N, C-alpha and C positions, 0 to 999 in steps of 0.2 A: 543460548551457551553460556549466560554469565550465569545461568540456574545450576550449573554444575561445577562451581567454582567455592561454593561453600553452603553450609546448610545454617550458616548466623540466622538469627531473624530480621537484623538490621540490613545484611546484606540482600536479604531475599525480598524486603520491603522496598529497598533500592532499586533491585530488578524491576519489580511491579511496577515503580514511580516510570521507569524509562519505557517500560512497556506502556504503561497509558499515553506517555507522551510519544512515543511512535503512531500508537494507535489516532490519537487526535491530530497528528499530521497526518497519515493517511488519509482519514474521515474529512477533513478539511481541502487537501489537496486532489483528489478524486475528483470533485467536481467542478474544480477550477479546469484541468486536463480534460473532461468529458466536454465542458463546453470550449475548449479551445478546438477540439476536434471534430465536434458537431454542430460550430457556425453557420449558420444560414443552412442548416439541411433540415431542421424540424424533428431532428431526430436526438435529439437532449433526454428526455423521461427514456426512451426506450433503449437508450446505454446505459442508462444508469439502472435500470432494471434488470439489464445484463448483468451488469457489474456486481449486482448485489444477489444474482443469482450464482454466478462464479463463487461470490465468497460464501455464500452459505455453503455450497455443495464440499469448499476447499476445507470451510471448518467442519463440516462432519467427516470425512476423510482423514482429517490432519487427527481427530481426536479416536478413530479405529485405528490410523496406521501405528499411533503411538499406543495404544494402548496393545496392539501387538507386540512391538516392540518391547516393551512393559513385560511381559507374559514372556517373551522367550530371553529377554536378557534386563534389563534394570531402568530406572528411573532415568538414571544419566544418560543409558546409551539412547532412548525415549530422543531427550533435548535433544543429543548430538546429532541426532538422525535428521528432524525436521530442522534444525538451525543449517544441516548440511542443505537439503532443501531450498529453505531462504537463501541461501549463499548462490543458488544456481540460479532463482530467483532475480535475486540484484545482481549475476554478472548479466543476464538475458537482460533485463532493463536499463544496465549501463549500454551494453555494446549493440542492441536488438532495438532500441526505441529509439524513434528520432525526434529532435524537436519537434513542439506541434506549432509551436507562433513564432515567427519569423520576425526580423526585425522590421522588413517592410508591414508587414500585417498589424504591429504595435502603432508604427508611424500614422499608418491610416488609419486606423483605429482613434487613436488620441488625437491626431489631426481632425477628424470630424468632430469626437465630441467639443473641442476648442471653438471649432466655428460655431455650431452648434449653440454652444454657449455665450459669444460672443454677439449671436443674433438676437 
């Protein structure tokens, strides 16, 4: 959505930097999230493959959808449409995704580590 606010090159570089930070955080947190969800199941690699497949498909659909909107309207409309979809995803994440690790899990995990270190 920030892309629609200005055409100034300095502004656009700043938005690109924020985009890179967001992508970096996303790339770092997904494996941690998957590790919490799949702990002890042996399905970590399968879940990473599934997430990568979904991301690839979403990237393809995103470009196709943005192209349709640009042809029908303009670039600002495409950016706003994609930002709206991302907003829906954020709301789904905030209200539909439970915590993946409880305090009891954390205490048990770190307690086992400290006991193993002491031995």
